[in-house]
MILUMZA-666430 format. One record per atom (N, C-alpha, C): residue number from 1; residue in one letter; atom name; x, y, z. Coordinates in Angstrom, 2 decimals. Layout:
<nodes>
  seq  type  atom        x        y        z
  NUM     A    CA        X        Y        Z
...
</nodes>
This chain:
<nodes>
  seq  type  atom        x        y        z
    1     P     N    78.27   107.52    78.28
    1     P    CA    77.15   107.94    77.44
    1     P     C    76.98   106.99    76.25
    2     A     N    75.76   106.80    75.82
    2     A    CA    75.49   105.85    74.73
    2     A     C    76.25   106.20    73.46
    3     A     N    76.44   107.48    73.22
    3     A    CA    77.12   107.91    72.00
    3     A     C    78.57   107.45    71.93
    4     F     N    79.16   107.14    73.08
    4     F    CA    80.56   106.73    73.12
    4     F     C    80.74   105.29    73.59
    5     A     N    79.65   104.55    73.72
    5     A    CA    79.72   103.19    74.24
    5     A     C    80.60   102.28    73.40
    6     D     N    80.66   102.54    72.09
    6     D    CA    81.44   101.68    71.22
    6     D     C    82.95   101.91    71.36
    7     Q     N    83.35   102.91    72.16
    7     Q    CA    84.76   103.23    72.29
    7     Q     C    85.41   102.64    73.53
    8     W     N    84.64   101.83    74.30
    8     W    CA    85.17   101.34    75.57
    8     W     C    86.41   100.47    75.38
    9     S     N    86.41    99.65    74.34
    9     S    CA    87.57    98.78    74.13
    9     S     C    88.81    99.58    73.78
   10     T     N    88.62   100.65    73.00
   10     T    CA    89.75   101.52    72.65
   10     T     C    90.28   102.25    73.87
   11     A     N    89.36   102.68    74.73
   11     A    CA    89.76   103.41    75.94
   11     A     C    90.57   102.54    76.88
   12     L     N    90.31   101.23    76.86
   12     L    CA    91.01   100.30    77.76
   12     L     C    92.24    99.67    77.11
   13     K     N    92.51   100.04    75.88
   13     K    CA    93.59    99.40    75.12
   13     K     C    94.93    99.48    75.84
   14     D     N    95.24   100.64    76.43
   14     D    CA    96.52   100.84    77.09
   14     D     C    96.43   100.66    78.60
   15     A     N    95.31   100.12    79.07
   15     A    CA    95.13    99.97    80.52
   15     A     C    95.00    98.51    80.92
   16     K     N    95.52    97.61    80.11
   16     K    CA    95.37    96.19    80.38
   16     K     C    95.93    95.81    81.74
   17     A     N    97.12    96.31    82.07
   17     A    CA    97.76    95.95    83.34
   17     A     C    96.92    96.38    84.54
   18     S     N    96.43    97.62    84.50
   18     S    CA    95.65    98.13    85.64
   18     S     C    94.30    97.41    85.75
   19     V     N    93.71    97.05    84.60
   19     V    CA    92.44    96.31    84.62
   19     V     C    92.64    94.93    85.23
   20     L     N    93.71    94.25    84.81
   20     L    CA    94.00    92.92    85.36
   20     L     C    94.28    93.00    86.85
   21     E     N    94.98    94.05    87.25
   21     E    CA    95.29    94.21    88.68
   21     E     C    94.02    94.43    89.49
   22     S     N    93.11    95.25    88.95
   22     S    CA    91.87    95.54    89.68
   22     S     C    90.95    94.33    89.77
   23     L     N    91.11    93.38    88.84
   23     L    CA    90.28    92.17    88.85
   23     L     C    90.98    90.98    89.48
   24     D     N    92.14    91.23    90.08
   24     D    CA    92.99    90.15    90.58
   24     D     C    92.26    89.22    91.55
   25     K     N    91.47    89.78    92.46
   25     K    CA    90.81    88.98    93.48
   25     K     C    89.30    88.87    93.26
   26     V     N    88.87    89.19    92.07
   26     V    CA    87.45    89.08    91.73
   26     V     C    87.15    87.65    91.27
   27     E     N    86.11    87.06    91.83
   27     E    CA    85.73    85.70    91.47
   27     E     C    84.32    85.68    90.88
   28     L     N    84.11    84.81    89.92
   28     L    CA    82.78    84.62    89.33
   28     L     C    82.27    83.25    89.74
   29     V     N    81.12    83.23    90.36
   29     V    CA    80.49    81.97    90.77
   29     V     C    79.12    81.88    90.11
   30     E     N    78.89    80.85    89.34
   30     E    CA    77.60    80.64    88.68
   30     E     C    76.81    79.61    89.48
   31     A     N    75.89    80.09    90.29
   31     A    CA    75.10    79.20    91.15
   31     A     C    73.90    78.65    90.38
   32     T     N    73.47    77.48    90.80
   32     T    CA    72.32    76.84    90.14
   32     T     C    71.00    77.42    90.63
   33     D     N    70.98    77.92    91.86
   33     D    CA    69.75    78.53    92.39
   33     D     C    70.14    79.55    93.46
   34     R     N    69.13    80.24    94.00
   34     R    CA    69.37    81.32    94.95
   34     R     C    69.95    80.80    96.26
   35     Q     N    69.52    79.62    96.69
   35     Q    CA    70.04    79.10    97.95
   35     Q     C    71.52    78.74    97.84
   36     Q     N    71.89    78.18    96.70
   36     Q    CA    73.31    77.86    96.51
   36     Q     C    74.14    79.15    96.45
   37     E     N    73.58    80.16    95.83
   37     E    CA    74.26    81.46    95.78
   37     E     C    74.51    81.99    97.19
   38     A     N    73.47    81.91    98.03
   38     A    CA    73.59    82.38    99.42
   38     A     C    74.60    81.54   100.19
   39     D     N    74.59    80.22    99.98
   39     D    CA    75.52    79.34   100.69
   39     D     C    76.96    79.62   100.31
   40     V     N    77.20    79.87    99.03
   40     V    CA    78.56    80.17    98.58
   40     V     C    79.05    81.49    99.19
   41     I     N    78.19    82.49    99.21
   41     I    CA    78.56    83.79    99.79
   41     I     C    78.84    83.63   101.29
   42     A     N    77.98    82.89   101.98
   42     A    CA    78.16    82.68   103.41
   42     A     C    79.47    81.94   103.68
   43     L     N    79.78    80.96   102.85
   43     L    CA    81.02    80.20   103.02
   43     L     C    82.24    81.09   102.83
   44     R     N    82.21    81.96   101.82
   44     R    CA    83.34    82.86   101.59
   44     R     C    83.49    83.87   102.72
   45     L     N    82.38    84.35   103.24
   45     L    CA    82.45    85.27   104.38
   45     L     C    83.05    84.58   105.60
   46     R     N    82.60    83.36   105.85
   46     R    CA    83.12    82.60   106.98
   46     R     C    84.61    82.31   106.80
   47     Q     N    84.99    81.95   105.59
   47     Q    CA    86.39    81.65   105.30
   47     Q     C    87.26    82.89   105.53
   48     H     N    86.78    84.03   105.06
   48     H    CA    87.55    85.27   105.22
   48     H     C    87.73    85.60   106.70
   49     L     N    86.66    85.48   107.47
   49     L    CA    86.74    85.78   108.90
   49     L     C    87.68    84.83   109.63
   50     A     N    87.66    83.56   109.23
   50     A    CA    88.49    82.55   109.88
   50     A     C    89.97    82.72   109.53
   51     E     N    90.26    83.01   108.27
   51     E    CA    91.65    83.08   107.83
   51     E     C    92.30    84.42   108.13
   52     D     N    91.57    85.49   107.91
   52     D    CA    92.17    86.82   108.04
   52     D     C    91.86    87.49   109.38
   53     N     N    90.96    86.89   110.14
   53     N    CA    90.59    87.44   111.44
   53     N     C    90.23    88.93   111.31
   54     G     N    89.54    89.26   110.24
   54     G    CA    89.21    90.66   110.00
   54     G     C    87.72    90.87   109.86
   55     K     N    87.38    91.82   109.01
   55     K    CA    85.98    92.15   108.79
   55     K     C    85.63    91.87   107.33
   56     A     N    84.39    91.52   107.12
   56     A    CA    83.91    91.27   105.77
   56     A     C    82.51    91.85   105.65
   57     A     N    82.13    92.18   104.43
   57     A    CA    80.81    92.79   104.22
   57     A     C    80.18    92.26   102.94
   58     L     N    78.89    92.05   103.00
   58     L    CA    78.10    91.72   101.82
   58     L     C    77.25    92.94   101.50
   59     I     N    77.42    93.47   100.31
   59     I    CA    76.65    94.64    99.89
   59     I     C    75.74    94.21    98.74
   60     T     N    74.45    94.22    99.00
   60     T    CA    73.50    93.78    97.99
   60     T     C    72.16    94.48    98.19
   61     P     N    71.48    94.84    97.11
   61     P    CA    70.14    95.41    97.24
   61     P     C    69.07    94.32    97.39
   62     D     N    69.49    93.06    97.29
   62     D    CA    68.56    91.92    97.32
   62     D     C    68.35    91.47    98.76
   63     R     N    67.22    91.84    99.35
   63     R    CA    66.96    91.51   100.75
   63     R     C    66.75    90.00   100.94
   64     D     N    66.18    89.34    99.95
   64     D    CA    65.99    87.89   100.06
   64     D     C    67.34    87.19   100.14
   65     L     N    68.28    87.61    99.30
   65     L    CA    69.61    87.02    99.32
   65     L     C    70.30    87.29   100.65
   66     A     N    70.20    88.52   101.14
   66     A    CA    70.82    88.87   102.41
   66     A     C    70.26    88.03   103.56
   67     T     N    68.95    87.80   103.53
   67     T    CA    68.31    86.98   104.57
   67     T     C    68.80    85.54   104.52
   68     R     N    68.95    85.02   103.32
   68     R    CA    69.44    83.64   103.17
   68     R     C    70.90    83.52   103.65
   69     V     N    71.71    84.50   103.31
   69     V    CA    73.12    84.48   103.76
   69     V     C    73.18    84.57   105.28
   70     K     N    72.37    85.42   105.85
   70     K    CA    72.34    85.57   107.30
   70     K     C    71.95    84.25   107.97
   71     A     N    70.97    83.56   107.41
   71     A    CA    70.53    82.28   107.96
   71     A     C    71.63    81.23   107.84
   72     A     N    72.34    81.22   106.72
   72     A    CA    73.42    80.26   106.53
   72     A     C    74.56    80.51   107.52
   73     L     N    74.88    81.75   107.75
   73     L    CA    75.94    82.08   108.70
   73     L     C    75.54    81.73   110.12
   74     R     N    74.25    81.86   110.42
   74     R    CA    73.77    81.54   111.76
   74     R     C    73.98    80.06   112.07
   75     R     N    73.95    79.22   111.04
   75     R    CA    74.17    77.78   111.27
   75     R     C    75.59    77.51   111.76
   76     W     N    76.51    78.43   111.45
   76     W    CA    77.90    78.29   111.91
   76     W     C    78.18    79.20   113.11
   77     N     N    77.11    79.69   113.72
   77     N    CA    77.24    80.58   114.89
   77     N     C    78.01    81.85   114.57
   78     V     N    77.85    82.34   113.35
   78     V    CA    78.47    83.60   112.95
   78     V     C    77.40    84.69   113.01
   79     S     N    77.60    85.64   113.90
   79     S    CA    76.63    86.73   114.05
   79     S     C    77.05    87.91   113.19
   80     I     N    76.11    88.47   112.45
   80     I    CA    76.43    89.61   111.58
   80     I     C    75.54    90.79   111.90
   81     D     N    76.03    91.97   111.57
   81     D    CA    75.27    93.21   111.75
   81     D     C    74.57    93.53   110.44
   82     D     N    73.29    93.30   110.40
   82     D    CA    72.52    93.51   109.18
   82     D     C    71.94    94.93   109.19
   83     S     N    72.37    95.73   108.23
   83     S    CA    71.88    97.11   108.18
   83     S     C    70.46    97.21   107.63
   84     A     N    69.94    96.09   107.17
   84     A    CA    68.54    96.02   106.69
   84     A     C    68.21    97.09   105.66
   85     G     N    69.12    97.31   104.75
   85     G    CA    68.86    98.26   103.68
   85     G     C    69.19    99.69   104.02
   86     E     N    69.71    99.95   105.22
   86     E    CA    70.09   101.31   105.58
   86     E     C    71.30   101.74   104.75
   87     P     N    71.27   102.90   104.13
   87     P    CA    72.41   103.35   103.33
   87     P     C    73.69   103.39   104.16
   88     L     N    74.80   102.92   103.60
   88     L    CA    76.06   102.90   104.32
   88     L     C    76.47   104.31   104.75
   89     V     N    76.08   105.29   103.98
   89     V    CA    76.47   106.66   104.29
   89     V     C    75.84   107.16   105.58
   90     H     N    74.82   106.45   106.09
   90     H    CA    74.16   106.84   107.33
   90     H     C    74.66   106.05   108.53
   91     S     N    75.70   105.27   108.36
   91     S    CA    76.16   104.43   109.45
   91     S     C    77.63   104.66   109.73
   92     G     N    78.03   104.41   110.99
   92     G    CA    79.43   104.41   111.38
   92     G     C    80.21   105.65   110.98
   93     H     N    81.43   105.41   110.49
   93     H    CA    82.32   106.51   110.15
   93     H     C    81.81   107.33   108.97
   94     A     N    81.01   106.71   108.11
   94     A    CA    80.46   107.47   106.99
   94     A     C    79.55   108.59   107.49
   95     A     N    78.76   108.28   108.51
   95     A    CA    77.88   109.31   109.08
   95     A     C    78.69   110.40   109.77
   96     L     N    79.78   109.99   110.44
   96     L    CA    80.65   110.98   111.07
   96     L     C    81.31   111.87   110.02
   97     L     N    81.70   111.27   108.90
   97     L    CA    82.29   112.05   107.82
   97     L     C    81.29   113.07   107.28
   98     L     N    80.03   112.68   107.15
   98     L    CA    79.00   113.63   106.69
   98     L     C    78.86   114.79   107.66
   99     L     N    78.91   114.49   108.95
   99     L    CA    78.81   115.55   109.96
   99     L     C    80.04   116.47   109.89
  100     L     N    81.20   115.89   109.63
  100     L    CA    82.41   116.69   109.48
  100     L     C    82.29   117.62   108.27
  101     L     N    81.80   117.09   107.15
  101     L    CA    81.61   117.91   105.95
  101     L     C    80.61   119.04   106.21
  102     H     N    79.54   118.71   106.93
  102     H    CA    78.54   119.74   107.25
  102     H     C    79.14   120.81   108.16
  103     T     N    80.01   120.40   109.08
  103     T    CA    80.67   121.36   109.97
  103     T     C    81.52   122.34   109.18
  104     V     N    82.27   121.82   108.21
  104     V    CA    83.10   122.68   107.36
  104     V     C    82.22   123.61   106.53
  105     E     N    81.18   123.04   105.93
  105     E    CA    80.27   123.82   105.08
  105     E     C    79.57   124.90   105.88
  106     D     N    79.28   124.61   107.16
  106     D    CA    78.55   125.56   108.01
  106     D     C    79.49   126.51   108.76
  107     N     N    80.73   126.57   108.28
  107     N    CA    81.73   127.48   108.86
  107     N     C    81.94   127.21   110.35
  108     F     N    81.93   125.92   110.73
  108     F    CA    82.26   125.49   112.09
  108     F     C    81.35   126.12   113.13
  109     S     N    80.06   126.16   112.81
  109     S    CA    79.09   126.72   113.75
  109     S     C    78.97   125.82   114.97
  110     A     N    78.49   126.40   116.06
  110     A    CA    78.33   125.64   117.30
  110     A     C    77.40   124.45   117.10
  111     T     N    76.31   124.66   116.37
  111     T    CA    75.34   123.59   116.15
  111     T     C    75.96   122.41   115.43
  112     S     N    76.70   122.70   114.37
  112     S    CA    77.32   121.61   113.60
  112     S     C    78.46   120.96   114.37
  113     L     N    79.22   121.75   115.12
  113     L    CA    80.32   121.20   115.92
  113     L     C    79.83   120.18   116.93
  114     F     N    78.76   120.51   117.62
  114     F    CA    78.31   119.60   118.68
  114     F     C    77.48   118.44   118.14
  115     A     N    76.89   118.60   116.98
  115     A    CA    76.28   117.44   116.34
  115     A     C    77.36   116.42   116.01
  116     M     N    78.51   116.90   115.58
  116     M    CA    79.64   116.03   115.26
  116     M     C    80.24   115.43   116.54
  117     L     N    80.44   116.26   117.54
  117     L    CA    81.08   115.80   118.78
  117     L     C    80.24   114.76   119.51
  118     H     N    78.93   114.82   119.36
  118     H    CA    78.06   113.89   120.07
  118     H     C    77.75   112.63   119.27
  119     H     N    78.32   112.52   118.06
  119     H    CA    78.15   111.27   117.31
  119     H     C    78.91   110.16   118.01
  120     H     N    78.35   108.95   118.02
  120     H    CA    78.92   107.87   118.83
  120     H     C    80.29   107.41   118.35
  121     E     N    80.66   107.74   117.08
  121     E    CA    81.97   107.37   116.58
  121     E     C    83.04   108.41   116.91
  122     C     N    82.62   109.55   117.41
  122     C    CA    83.57   110.62   117.73
  122     C     C    83.96   110.54   119.19
  123     T     N    85.22   110.16   119.45
  123     T    CA    85.68   110.00   120.85
  123     T     C    87.09   110.55   121.08
  124     F     N    87.80   110.93   120.02
  124     F    CA    89.19   111.38   120.13
  124     F     C    90.06   110.35   120.85
  125     G     N    89.73   109.09   120.66
  125     G    CA    90.53   108.01   121.25
  125     G     C    90.25   107.74   122.71
  126     L     N    89.26   108.42   123.28
  126     L    CA    88.93   108.24   124.69
  126     L     C    87.76   107.28   124.85
  127     P     N    87.59   106.72   126.06
  127     P    CA    86.35   105.97   126.33
  127     P     C    85.15   106.88   126.07
  128     R     N    84.10   106.32   125.53
  128     R    CA    82.95   107.11   125.09
  128     R     C    82.40   108.03   126.19
  129     Q     N    82.22   107.49   127.40
  129     Q    CA    81.62   108.29   128.48
  129     Q     C    82.51   109.47   128.86
  130     E     N    83.82   109.25   128.84
  130     E    CA    84.75   110.34   129.18
  130     E     C    84.69   111.45   128.14
  131     H     N    84.66   111.06   126.87
  131     H    CA    84.58   112.07   125.80
  131     H     C    83.27   112.86   125.91
  132     V     N    82.16   112.18   126.15
  132     V    CA    80.86   112.86   126.25
  132     V     C    80.88   113.87   127.39
  133     K     N    81.52   113.52   128.50
  133     K    CA    81.62   114.44   129.64
  133     K     C    82.37   115.71   129.24
  134     H     N    83.49   115.54   128.52
  134     H    CA    84.27   116.70   128.08
  134     H     C    83.49   117.53   127.07
  135     A     N    82.79   116.86   126.16
  135     A    CA    82.03   117.58   125.13
  135     A     C    80.90   118.39   125.76
  136     R     N    80.23   117.82   126.75
  136     R    CA    79.14   118.54   127.41
  136     R     C    79.66   119.74   128.19
  137     T     N    80.81   119.57   128.84
  137     T    CA    81.41   120.70   129.56
  137     T     C    81.81   121.80   128.60
  138     L     N    82.40   121.41   127.47
  138     L    CA    82.79   122.39   126.44
  138     L     C    81.57   123.15   125.93
  139     E     N    80.50   122.44   125.68
  139     E    CA    79.28   123.08   125.18
  139     E     C    78.70   124.05   126.22
  140     L     N    78.66   123.60   127.46
  140     L    CA    78.06   124.40   128.52
  140     L     C    78.90   125.65   128.82
  141     A     N    80.21   125.46   128.96
  141     A    CA    81.07   126.56   129.38
  141     A     C    81.57   127.41   128.22
  142     G     N    81.69   126.82   127.05
  142     G    CA    82.28   127.56   125.94
  142     G     C    81.30   128.21   125.00
  143     F     N    80.01   127.80   125.08
  143     F    CA    79.04   128.32   124.11
  143     F     C    77.73   128.81   124.74
  144     R     N    77.23   128.09   125.76
  144     R    CA    75.93   128.46   126.32
  144     R     C    75.97   129.87   126.93
  145     G     N    74.99   130.68   126.56
  145     G    CA    74.90   132.02   127.12
  145     G     C    75.90   133.00   126.55
  146     L     N    76.59   132.61   125.49
  146     L    CA    77.58   133.49   124.87
  146     L     C    77.22   133.67   123.39
  147     P     N    76.39   134.66   123.06
  147     P    CA    75.96   134.84   121.68
  147     P     C    77.12   135.03   120.70
  148     E     N    78.23   135.64   121.20
  148     E    CA    79.36   135.89   120.31
  148     E     C    80.16   134.61   120.03
  149     A     N    79.95   133.59   120.86
  149     A    CA    80.69   132.34   120.69
  149     A     C    79.93   131.41   119.75
  150     S     N    79.95   131.76   118.48
  150     S    CA    79.12   131.02   117.54
  150     S     C    79.88   130.00   116.71
  151     N     N    81.23   129.99   116.84
  151     N    CA    81.99   129.03   116.03
  151     N     C    83.29   128.64   116.73
  152     L     N    84.21   128.11   115.93
  152     L    CA    85.45   127.55   116.47
  152     L     C    86.50   128.59   116.82
  153     K     N    86.33   129.82   116.37
  153     K    CA    87.37   130.83   116.49
  153     K     C    87.81   131.05   117.94
  154     D     N    89.12   130.93   118.19
  154     D    CA    89.72   131.20   119.51
  154     D     C    89.06   130.38   120.62
  155     L     N    88.62   129.19   120.32
  155     L    CA    87.88   128.39   121.30
  155     L     C    88.68   128.08   122.56
  156     P     N    89.91   127.56   122.47
  156     P    CA    90.66   127.26   123.71
  156     P     C    90.87   128.50   124.58
  157     Q     N    91.24   129.61   123.96
  157     Q    CA    91.46   130.85   124.72
  157     Q     C    90.16   131.34   125.34
  158     R     N    89.08   131.24   124.57
  158     R    CA    87.76   131.67   125.06
  158     R     C    87.33   130.85   126.28
  159     L     N    87.61   129.55   126.22
  159     L    CA    87.23   128.67   127.31
  159     L     C    88.05   128.96   128.56
  160     A     N    89.34   129.21   128.38
  160     A    CA    90.20   129.52   129.52
  160     A     C    89.76   130.83   130.19
  161     L     N    89.40   131.82   129.39
  161     L    CA    88.92   133.09   129.94
  161     L     C    87.59   132.90   130.67
  162     R     N    86.73   132.05   130.12
  162     R    CA    85.43   131.80   130.76
  162     R     C    85.63   131.12   132.10
  163     R     N    86.61   130.23   132.18
  163     R    CA    86.91   129.54   133.44
  163     R     C    87.31   130.55   134.51
  164     K     N    88.18   131.48   134.16
  164     K    CA    88.61   132.50   135.13
  164     K     C    87.44   133.37   135.56
  165     A     N    86.60   133.74   134.61
  165     A    CA    85.46   134.60   134.93
  165     A     C    84.49   133.91   135.87
  166     I     N    84.25   132.63   135.64
  166     I    CA    83.30   131.88   136.48
  166     I     C    83.84   131.69   137.89
  167     L     N    85.15   131.44   138.00
  167     L    CA    85.76   131.26   139.31
  167     L     C    85.66   132.53   140.15
  168     N     N    85.61   133.68   139.49
  168     N    CA    85.53   134.96   140.20
  168     N     C    84.12   135.55   140.23
  169     E     N    83.16   134.75   139.79
  169     E    CA    81.77   135.23   139.74
  169     E     C    80.90   134.42   140.70
  170     P     N    80.58   134.99   141.88
  170     P    CA    79.79   134.24   142.88
  170     P     C    78.37   133.94   142.43
  171     H     N    77.87   134.66   141.43
  171     H    CA    76.48   134.47   141.00
  171     H     C    76.39   133.74   139.66
  172     A     N    77.44   133.02   139.32
  172     A    CA    77.42   132.26   138.07
  172     A     C    76.35   131.18   138.14
  173     H     N    75.89   130.73   136.99
  173     H    CA    74.86   129.70   136.93
  173     H     C    75.33   128.46   137.70
  174     P     N    74.42   127.83   138.47
  174     P    CA    74.80   126.64   139.27
  174     P     C    75.47   125.54   138.46
  175     L     N    75.05   125.35   137.21
  175     L    CA    75.66   124.30   136.39
  175     L     C    77.12   124.61   136.07
  176     L     N    77.44   125.92   136.01
  176     L    CA    78.82   126.32   135.77
  176     L     C    79.65   126.24   137.03
  177     Q     N    79.02   126.50   138.16
  177     Q    CA    79.73   126.46   139.44
  177     Q     C    80.19   125.05   139.83
  178     I     N    79.47   124.03   139.36
  178     I    CA    79.83   122.66   139.77
  178     I     C    80.83   122.00   138.83
  179     I     N    81.32   122.75   137.85
  179     I    CA    82.32   122.18   136.96
  179     I     C    83.63   122.03   137.73
  180     S     N    84.13   120.81   137.82
  180     S    CA    85.35   120.54   138.58
  180     S     C    86.59   120.90   137.76
  181     E     N    87.75   120.90   138.42
  181     E    CA    89.00   121.19   137.73
  181     E     C    89.28   120.14   136.65
  182     D     N    88.97   118.89   136.95
  182     D    CA    89.18   117.83   135.96
  182     D     C    88.29   118.04   134.73
  183     M     N    87.05   118.49   134.97
  183     M    CA    86.14   118.74   133.86
  183     M     C    86.62   119.92   133.02
  184     W     N    87.11   120.97   133.68
  184     W    CA    87.66   122.11   132.95
  184     W     C    88.86   121.67   132.11
  185     A     N    89.75   120.90   132.72
  185     A    CA    90.95   120.44   132.02
  185     A     C    90.58   119.60   130.80
  186     G     N    89.60   118.72   130.97
  186     G    CA    89.17   117.87   129.86
  186     G     C    88.55   118.68   128.73
  187     A     N    87.75   119.67   129.08
  187     A    CA    87.10   120.51   128.06
  187     A     C    88.12   121.37   127.31
  188     I     N    89.10   121.91   128.05
  188     I    CA    90.12   122.74   127.41
  188     I     C    91.00   121.89   126.50
  189     T     N    91.33   120.67   126.93
  189     T    CA    92.09   119.75   126.07
  189     T     C    91.31   119.43   124.81
  190     L     N    90.01   119.19   124.94
  190     L    CA    89.17   118.90   123.78
  190     L     C    89.13   120.11   122.83
  191     A     N    89.08   121.31   123.39
  191     A    CA    89.06   122.52   122.56
  191     A     C    90.35   122.63   121.74
  192     H     N    91.48   122.33   122.38
  192     H    CA    92.76   122.36   121.66
  192     H     C    92.79   121.28   120.57
  193     Q     N    92.26   120.10   120.89
  193     Q    CA    92.23   119.02   119.89
  193     Q     C    91.36   119.40   118.70
  194     L     N    90.20   119.97   118.99
  194     L    CA    89.31   120.40   117.91
  194     L     C    89.98   121.42   117.01
  195     E     N    90.64   122.39   117.63
  195     E    CA    91.31   123.43   116.86
  195     E     C    92.40   122.84   115.97
  196     A     N    93.18   121.90   116.52
  196     A    CA    94.28   121.30   115.76
  196     A     C    93.76   120.43   114.62
  197     V     N    92.69   119.69   114.87
  197     V    CA    92.16   118.77   113.87
  197     V     C    91.46   119.52   112.74
  198     L     N    90.73   120.57   113.09
  198     L    CA    89.91   121.26   112.10
  198     L     C    90.61   122.43   111.42
  199     K     N    91.73   122.87   111.96
  199     K    CA    92.42   124.02   111.39
  199     K     C    92.80   123.82   109.91
  200     P     N    93.33   122.63   109.53
  200     P    CA    93.66   122.43   108.11
  200     P     C    92.45   122.55   107.18
  201     L     N    91.26   122.34   107.72
  201     L    CA    90.05   122.40   106.90
  201     L     C    89.51   123.82   106.79
  202     Q     N    90.10   124.74   107.55
  202     Q    CA    89.63   126.12   107.51
  202     Q     C    90.32   126.95   106.43
  203     A     N    91.38   126.39   105.83
  203     A    CA    92.12   127.14   104.82
  203     A     C    91.24   127.42   103.61
  204     N     N    91.26   128.66   103.16
  204     N    CA    90.45   129.05   102.01
  204     N     C    91.26   129.06   100.71
  205     T     N    92.52   128.61   100.80
  205     T    CA    93.37   128.61    99.61
  205     T     C    92.97   127.49    98.66
  206     M     N    93.24   127.71    97.38
  206     M    CA    92.96   126.70    96.36
  206     M     C    93.98   125.57    96.49
  207     R     N    93.48   124.34    96.57
  207     R    CA    94.35   123.18    96.67
  207     R     C    93.84   122.09    95.76
  208     P     N    94.71   121.16    95.37
  208     P    CA    94.22   120.02    94.58
  208     P     C    93.16   119.25    95.35
  209     F     N    92.22   118.68    94.61
  209     F    CA    91.13   117.94    95.24
  209     F     C    91.64   116.82    96.14
  210     A     N    92.70   116.14    95.71
  210     A    CA    93.26   115.03    96.49
  210     A     C    93.73   115.51    97.87
  211     E     N    94.25   116.74    97.94
  211     E    CA    94.71   117.27    99.23
  211     E     C    93.52   117.53   100.16
  212     H     N    92.41   117.98    99.61
  212     H    CA    91.21   118.17   100.43
  212     H     C    90.73   116.83   100.99
  213     I     N    90.75   115.80   100.17
  213     I    CA    90.33   114.47   100.62
  213     I     C    91.25   113.97   101.72
  214     D     N    92.57   114.14   101.53
  214     D    CA    93.54   113.71   102.54
  214     D     C    93.31   114.44   103.86
  215     S     N    93.03   115.73   103.80
  215     S    CA    92.78   116.51   105.02
  215     S     C    91.54   116.02   105.74
  216     L     N    90.49   115.73   104.98
  216     L    CA    89.26   115.22   105.57
  216     L     C    89.47   113.86   106.24
  217     L     N    90.21   112.97   105.59
  217     L    CA    90.45   111.65   106.15
  217     L     C    91.32   111.73   107.39
  218     L     N    92.31   112.61   107.40
  218     L    CA    93.15   112.79   108.58
  218     L     C    92.31   113.30   109.74
  219     A     N    91.42   114.25   109.46
  219     A    CA    90.54   114.77   110.50
  219     A     C    89.60   113.70   111.02
  220     L     N    89.05   112.92   110.11
  220     L    CA    88.13   111.84   110.49
  220     L     C    88.82   110.84   111.41
  221     N     N    90.04   110.45   111.08
  221     N    CA    90.79   109.51   111.92
  221     N     C    91.07   110.11   113.29
  222     A     N    91.38   111.38   113.34
  222     A    CA    91.67   112.02   114.62
  222     A     C    90.41   112.12   115.49
  223     L     N    89.28   112.38   114.86
  223     L    CA    88.02   112.50   115.61
  223     L     C    87.64   111.19   116.28
  224     S     N    87.95   110.08   115.64
  224     S    CA    87.54   108.79   116.18
  224     S     C    88.65   108.16   117.01
</nodes>
């Protein structure tokens, strides 16, 4: 706040070590023009990819700069994924995290659960097509036509009981009749995984904020 702006130096008086540590790898480059700025950024991105064999990102609201950097990288045959101004929170794991938060907020409703399960980053470590097959079987057998099955409660047990009922019901819906043993097994395994991953998030007890964050991140890693 403006009223306390003059106190920033006092506030940092005892934090010199942590400030220096946080700025350890920060570099200042004073470019003569926009093209040189883009070339320097492109060079650093290329260097990082070559040396660390990892991932690098340029985050900027300046579309002209982003376009120039992209063109410079293209000269070195470096292909980048340009989000074109799309908010990071709407992409990749960030979007999956939002769906996870909505699932918790919505008390693990069927709608929120399957929106999360069908996100492309959610695979539980399986090949994408295999996970989608299990998720669709779970949705069809564990929720469709069952008004009482509105959330995560007793999902594995509910699915196992539904399997027995369908096997003994000659007039079951054709889509349920063609579910193979492998499909049932995959759906039941997914139900157990969902229950294990989301159970820590169902606790209504008061916990430190950091513990809630840790639980969410553990769940996010398990989902993907």
